[in-house]
C-alpha positions in Angstrom: 6.5 39.4 -1.6 3.7 41.7 -0.6 2.9 42.9 3.0 1.5 40.4 5.6 -1.5 41.2 7.6 -1.7 39.5 10.8 -5.4 37.7 10.6 -5.2 35.3 13.6 -3.0 33.6 16.2 -3.7 30.0 17.5 -1.7 28.9 20.5 -1.5 25.1 21.3 -0.7 23.7 24.8 -0.8 19.9 25.0 -3.9 20.0 22.1 -4.3 17.2 19.7 -4.5 19.5 16.6 -4.9 23.2 15.5 -7.6 24.0 13.1 -7.6 27.3 11.2 -11.4 27.5 10.6 -11.6 31.3 9.9 -10.1 34.0 8.2 -9.3 32.0 4.7 -11.4 33.7 2.4 -11.1 35.7 -0.9 -9.7 38.8 0.9 -6.3 37.8 0.0 -4.9 35.7 -2.8 -2.1 34.4 -0.6 -1.8 33.3 2.7 0.9 32.6 5.1 0.8 29.9 8.3 3.9 31.0 10.6 4.5 28.1 12.9 6.8 28.7 15.8 8.0 26.4 18.7 6.1 23.4 17.6 6.9 20.7 20.0 5.3 17.1 20.2 4.4 15.4 23.2 5.4 12.1 21.4 9.0 11.8 20.5 10.0 11.5 16.7 6.3 12.4 15.5 5.9 13.8 12.0 4.4 17.2 11.9 1.6 17.4 9.1 -1.2 19.5 7.7 -4.6 18.8 5.3 -7.1 21.2 4.1 -11.0 21.4 3.7 -13.7 23.2 2.0 -16.9 24.7 3.2 -19.4 22.4 5.0 -16.9 19.5 5.3 -14.7 18.7 8.4 -13.1 15.6 7.0 -9.6 17.1 6.1 -9.3 14.9 3.2 -8.7 16.8 0.3 -6.8 15.4 -2.7 -3.5 16.4 -3.4 -0.3 15.7 -5.2 3.0 16.9 -3.5 6.8 16.2 -3.4 9.3 16.4 -0.5 13.0 16.8 0.0 15.2 17.4 3.2 18.8 18.2 4.2 20.2 17.4 7.5 23.6 17.5 9.9 23.8 15.4 12.9 24.9 17.7 15.7 28.2 15.4 16.4 29.0 16.2 12.7 28.6 12.5 12.2 26.8 12.6 9.0 25.0 15.2 6.6 23.0 14.9 3.5 20.5 16.3 1.0 17.7 13.8 -0.2 14.7 13.5 -2.0 12.1 12.0 0.5 9.7 9.5 -1.5 7.7 9.0 1.5 6.8 12.3 1.7 5.1 12.5 -1.8 1.4 12.0 -2.6 0.2 11.2 -6.2 -3.5 12.3 -5.8 -3.5 11.3 -2.1 -5.8 12.5 0.9 -3.5 11.8 3.8 -2.1 14.8 6.1 0.9 16.2 4.5 4.3 16.1 6.2 5.9 19.4 7.2 8.5 17.9 9.2 9.6 14.5 10.3 11.1 12.9 13.4 10.7 16.2 15.6 12.3 15.8 19.0 10.0 16.3 22.0 12.9 17.5 24.5 12.6 21.1 25.8 15.4 22.0 23.5 13.8 20.1 20.5 11.1 21.9 18.2 9.9 22.9 14.7 9.6 25.8 12.9 7.9 26.5 9.7 6.4 28.8 7.1 3.5 27.5 4.9 2.3 29.6 1.8 -1.2 28.8 0.2 -2.2 30.5 -3.2 -5.8 31.6 -4.2 -7.8 29.3 -1.7 -11.0 31.0 -2.8 -10.6 30.3 -6.3 -13.6 28.2 -7.8 -11.7 28.0 -11.2 -8.2 26.7 -10.2 -6.6 24.2 -8.2 -4.7 25.4 -5.0 -0.8 25.7 -4.8 1.3 25.6 -1.7 4.6 25.1 -0.4 6.2 25.0 3.0 9.8 25.4 4.2 10.4 24.3 7.8 13.6 23.5 10.3 13.8 21.2 13.3 15.8 19.8 15.7 15.2 16.0 15.6 14.9 13.4 18.2 18.6 12.0 16.8 20.3 15.2 17.7 20.1 16.3 14.0 19.2 19.8 12.5 16.9 19.4 9.6 15.4 21.4 7.4 12.3 19.9 5.0 10.7 21.6 2.2 7.4 20.3 0.6 5.2 21.6 -2.2 2.3 20.6 -4.3 -1.6 21.5 -5.3 -4.6 20.6 -3.7 -6.8 19.0 -6.7 -10.0 20.9 -6.1 -11.7 23.8 -7.6 -13.9 24.4 -4.7 -12.9 27.3 -2.4 -10.7 26.1 0.5 -11.5 27.6 4.1 -9.7 25.7 6.8 -6.7 24.0 7.3 -5.8 21.7 10.2 -2.3 21.0 11.7 -1.2 18.0 14.0 1.6 15.5 14.8 1.2 11.9 13.4 1.2 10.7 17.1 0.4 12.6 20.4 -0.4 16.4 21.2 1.3 19.5 20.3 2.3 22.7 21.8 3.3 25.9 20.0 2.0 28.9 18.3 0.5 29.1 14.4 -0.3 32.6 13.1 -2.2 33.3 10.0 -1.3 36.3 7.6 -3.1 37.8 4.5 -0.6 38.8 2.0 -1.5 41.8 -0.1 
């Protein structure tokens, strides 16, 4: 991995969504979004993202994705590693899951790192992968993995993060990887 350069920091406080609308350009071939202390206002919400291209604010790019997760219950009542069929999209336009069932308690939150490759390319599709960890509403520690590609050869220049329900608190930092 190359050297990360901080481009921007967005701090959300009871906000519906966080949109990174600048700083994603041809300067770097890889961009990294670091999300910390992501906490939903609504218990058991799903943390999601979607991208968009210049001139649009629909956040509905077509993507193909896959997802799997592992978990361990706090009381040691269960653990698993599983494929998440509901986390897949086959040429879908919905917001993609970064984490599911995030708890909204003071001791519950999510963290994640999302990598986006060559978003300014006008020749190739744009690949991404994300790894996240959260303390769920069910007193469970869960790690969630998702990967895929945006099926567009138009340059991506913005990304939006939000929960499936309610507002969010947290910090999202954008880095360029040299």
